Each structure stands twice: as structure tokens, then as C-alpha cells.
C-alpha positions, 0 to 999 in steps of 0.5 A: 664620936670624940677623939680620945687624947692622952695627957702626960701629967708629971708625978705630983703634978696636975694639968687642966685639959681644955675640952671643946664640945660640939654637937652636929645636928642633921635634918632631912626632908623628903621632898617627893611626897610634898605638895608643889607649893610647900617646896619654896616654903621649905627652902626658906626655913632654917639655914640652908646653902644657896645651892640647896635653895636653888635645887629646891626651887628647881625641884618645885619647877620639875614637880610642877611640870610633872603634875601638868604632864600627868593632867594632860595625859589623863585628859587625853586618856579621857578623850580617847575613851570618849572617842573624841579629839581635843577641842578647837584651840586646845593644844595636843600637848601641854605647853612645856612639852610642845615643840 
């Protein structure tokens, strides 16, 4: 909302005010439901700061790790349901969780 300023105008006089208009545009993007591959592309569109770009890349890395963890958990659940253990050479935990 623009600030309203009064202008003193002498009787029988005129004044020409200078008016500057400004429009502020906002855009928001919900990144949680996005596919992991869309996050880096999202950071390349429009004018965003380096900090936001870095945060989007970090979000993509975290989301990828979450997907890998979910997949590993599901595989372990299936193995437990079948009464089997991981095959030889298969890690017990995803690489990013192994210590």
C-alpha cells in the first residue's frame, strides 16, 4: 500500500507532484511434493539469490537421501516378511546411513 503524503499548494498556484509506482511480485514454490530431479531445474528459473539456490540444491540432496532410505527400509521389510536376510554383498543399511 502506498503512503499518502500531503502537498502544500499556495492559493492560485499549482504544483506537480512526482509519483513513482512500484509493483512487488511474489512467487512461491512448494518443494516437498516435487520430484527430486525438478529441484535443480527450479533453482535455475527466475532470479533467485545464491543462498536460495544453495538451499534448493541442499534440499534436493536431502530429498534424494530420504528416497534412498525409504527404499532400503521397504526392501528390509520385504526381506523380513519373507524370512530372509540381505544377500551376500548387500549392505545392511544404505551407504549414506552406514557408519
